[in-house]
N, C-alpha and C positions, 0 to 999 in steps of 0.2 A: 504494500500500500504506500503510495506517495505521501510526502510530507503534507501537501495541500489537502489531500483526502483525509489524512489522519486528523489534521487540524479542524477541517470542516465537520468531521464526525463528532467532535467534542464541543464545537461552538455553534451548532445548528440545531434547529428543531424540525428540519425537513430532510427527507431522504427520497431519492428516486433511483429506480433501477435503470440500467442502460446496457447497450451492447458491450461497450468497452469500459467496464468499471474496474477499478483497482481491487475491490473486494469481490472475490469470486461468488460469494453468497448474494451479491446485489447485481449480478449480470442478468440480462433478459433471459428467461428460461423458455425452453421449447418442449412441447408435449406432443406425443403421437395421438392426436385426436382432432376431430373436426371442431370448428369454431363454436358451433351451437353446444356441443357436449362440454367443452371447456368452460364456456360462459355459464351454462347451467350448473356446472360443478362449483364454480366460484359463488354463484348465488346461493346454492345450498349451504356452502360453508358459512357464508355471512348470515343467512337466515336462521341457521341452527345454533348460532352462538348468541349468548346473552350480551356479549361485548360489542356487537355490531348492530347497526340499524341501517338498512339499505334505504337511501333517500331517492335514488334514481337509477334506472338501468335502461340501456338501449342496446339491444342485440345488433341492430343495424350499424351503429357506431362502434360496437364492441366495448362499451364503457359502462362501468358500474361505479356509482358514487355512494360512499358509505361514511356514516358518522360512527366513531368509536366511542364507547362509553364505559370502557374498562377502567384499569388503574389510572390512566390519563386520557383525557379527551383528545380525539384526533379526527382528522379529515383525510379520507383515503380515496384515491381514484385508481381503479383497476382497469387496464386496457388489454383487450384480447383481440389479436389479429391473426387471421389464417394466412400463412406465408406460402404454403404449397398444399396440395392435397394431403389431408391427414397429418398436417404439421401446423401447430398453432403456437404463437408467441404470447407470453404474458408479462406485462410490466406493471409496476406500481409506483405511485407517488403518494407519500404520507407526510402530513404536517401535524405536529403535535402542538396542542394548546398548552402553553406553560408561561409562568411569570418570568422565568429566566430566559436568556437568549439561547439556551441549549436544552435538549431533552436527554443528554448523556447516552445517546445511542438507542433510545427507546424506539424511534421510528424505524430504524434499521432492523431491530429485533422483531418488530411486528411483521415486516416484510418477510423475513426469513421463516417465521412461524407459519405464515400463510403458504409460502412456497412448500414447506414441509407437509402441510395438510393436503395441498393439491397433489403432491407426489404420492400420497397414499391411495389416490383414486384414479390417477392418470399416469400413463407411461412416460417417464421423463426421458427426453432425447439428449439434451445438452444445454449449455449456457453460452451466450454470446456467439451464436452460430450465424449471424447475419451475413458475414463475408462468404460463407460456404453456400449460402442459398442464392446468391446473385448469379 
């Protein structure tokens, strides 16, 4: 992990996944599933948890907006994109509501936990595979 990413991890209340992230656990993840199945699996995970409340979802846009009401309040946007037949990418953006300018890595922890839950139901293909799919 680069110095800038390490510093941002500890002085930020926002975390996003992306293709080329220095933290392997925060790279875009790909699953062997169609977009609809992946989208519905995420909705099920959020709806079955007492910690999340789905505010909006659009399968056409591949976007789910969630309020977190667990240990810390948070705002989460999940994005689901089908990149090829039976191959779907999942990304997250999480912002934690806090009095301090940092959440001490809580938003990153939330993303990693959700990725782990998805992996229990869908076949994980890999992370940061964008260059291989072009």
